Every structure is written in C-alpha cells, then in structure tokens.
N, C-alpha and C positions, 0 to 999 in steps of 0.2 A: 506813518500813518498806517493804522490798522486795515486790513482788507475787510471791511464790513460795509454793507449797504446802509446808507443813513435814512432810508425810507422803510424797507423791510426788515433790516437787521440780519440779512444772510451774511454769514461768515464762513471762513474755512472749516471744513469738517474733515474727519479722518476715517480711513477704512483700510481694507486689505486688497492687494493685487495677488491673485491666485494663479499660479502656473501650473498647467495641467498637461498630460501626455496620455496617449491611448485613443481608441475608438469607442465612441458611445455605443451602448448595448442595442439601442434601437437601429443602428446602422450594421449590426452583426459583429461587433467587437466584443471584448470582455470588460468593457467598462473604462471610464476616464479615472486615472489616478492623479492626485495632487502631488507635485513634486517640489513645490515651494510656495511660501506665503511671504510677502513682503509688505510693510506698512506703507501707506501712500496718503496724499491729501487730494480733497476735492475742493477747488477753490471757485468762488461765485464769479460770474463774467462781470466784473465791475467796469463801468465806463463813466468818465467825468463829463457831465453835461451842465450847462447854463440854463436856469429856468426862471421865469418871472413869477414873483410872489404876489398874493393878492394885494399887499400893501404897496406895490409898484416898484419893489426893489428886484435886482438881478442877483441871484445867488448861484456859485458853482457848487455842485454837490456830486458825491459818488454814488451811483445807483446801479443796481442789477439790471441787466437787459430785460429780465421778466418784468420790472417795473415799467421800463420804458414801452414795452409792448402793451401792458396794461394801459397805459396812458393817464393814470390817476395818482396824485401824490398825497401823502399825508405827512406833513411837516410841523414842527413847532415854529410858530411865527409870532412874535410878540408875546411869547410866554403861554400861548394856547396852541392846542393841536388844531390844525385845519386841514381838511381835505379839498383839493381843487384839481381842476384839469392840468394835465402836463403841457406847458407851452415852452418849446425850446427857444432859446433866445440867441439872437446875434445882434450885436450892437449896431445901431444905425439902420436896422432892416425895416423898411416901411411896413412890410407884411406882419412882422412881429409886433410892431408898435399898434397897428391897426386891430390886430387879434386881441391883444392885451386890453385895448380900450373897450372893445366889444364885450370882452368876458369879465373884466374887473372894473366896473364903473365905480370910480373913487370920488 
C-alpha cells in the first residue's frame, strides 16, 4: 500500500540532510562549513481512521494528520467528489450514530 493520503494526496518527498561544522559568523566564528550531504525522505504522518460517509457507509481510509486537524474530507463517493465534515466512527457508538443522524439526514 503506498504512503499516500487518500484525501489530500500527500506522499513521500525527498530532500537532503546537510551535516555542518564550525561556528556561525554572527557568533564570532569563521562561518559554518558543510561536511556532508545525504539524501533523505520526508514522509507524511498518515493515520488509519474510520469515517462515516454521507450515504451511511463506514469506510477505513489513510489520511494525513493535517486533514484530521482540518476536520473536513473531500472524497469520491458513488462516483462524485463530495465534501463533508469528518466524523470519526466507532462501531456501535451511540454518540457516533446520533451525530451521523443529525449531520446526514438520509
């Protein structure tokens, strides 16, 4: 399974790790020198969550924590892109069922 957020599309990106030595000029040194450059990866912080969809289904998706913090999902549901509030689901939870009933009148 790829490391990709199913909502925002965030995925692994690449960059450099730079190792330095010396003392910065503004601190009274002769400057910072680069002693090595290594390739590295930046991975999104993906979490598996279960969400209620507007059509009443529960789906497990992998999303970035920035999406969870935002609280709004845009997913393809029944062939159409839909935006709806993020409701974390737990099976049998009365609070989740009540919240779903209030937000998604079917």
